[in-house]
N, C-alpha and C positions, 0 to 999 in steps of 0.2 A: 330468473334464477341463475342462468349462466353468467349474466352481466354482474350479478352480486359476487359470484365466485371469482370472476376475473378481477373485480375491484379488490377483493381480498388478496389475491395473488400480487397485484400491483402494490398494495400496501406492504406486504411482506417483502417484496423485492426492494422497495424503497428503504425499509429498515435494514435489510442486509447490506445494501449499497452504502447507506450512511455509516454502518459499522466498519465496512471495509475501507471507506474513505478516511475515517478517523484513524484506523490502523496505519494506512499509508502515510498520513500526515505525521504520525508519531515516528515512523521510520525515516521519513524525510527530515524531520527535525533532528533526530539522532545522527543522521548522516552529516549534518552540518559540522559536527564535532570532528569529523574526519577530513574536512577540507584542508587543502594546503595552507599552512600558516596557523592552523588552529593550535598546534603545539610546536613551539620553536625548538626546544632542546629535547632530543630523544635519541636513544641508542638505535643502532641498525635493527636489532631484534624487535624493539618496540615499534619501529616504523613499519617493518614487515607485518607484524601482528595487526597493526592498525589498518594497513592496506587490505589485509584479508577480511577484517571485520567490515570495512567499507564496501568491499565486493559483495559480502553477504547481504548487507542492507540494501544495496542497489538492486540485487537480485530479488529481494523480498518486495521492494517497491514495484518492480516490473511485474512480478507475479500478481500482486494485488490489483494493479491496473488491468491486467489481463482478465482476472476473475470478475472485476466490476463490469468490464465491457461485455463479457459472456452473459452475465446475469441480466444486464440491460437488454441485450439482444434476444434473450429467451422470452421476455415479457415486455414487449414495447408498449408504449402508450398508444392506444388506438381510439 
């Protein structure tokens, strides 16, 4: 019984991790638009705004990675 419950937890963990990995990939793909050279002509105001958005995306990717690692540590494969 306990083994079946743990298997169910592992399955839920895997689904959550898959979802978070997909969210992370979406953010990483969006971040590519903010790489240097992505837009050649832009005003200073737009450049600053793009830098702020890139910072937010990098922070989101970091947070998703952290959440993924915590979830994996909570329910390791044994």
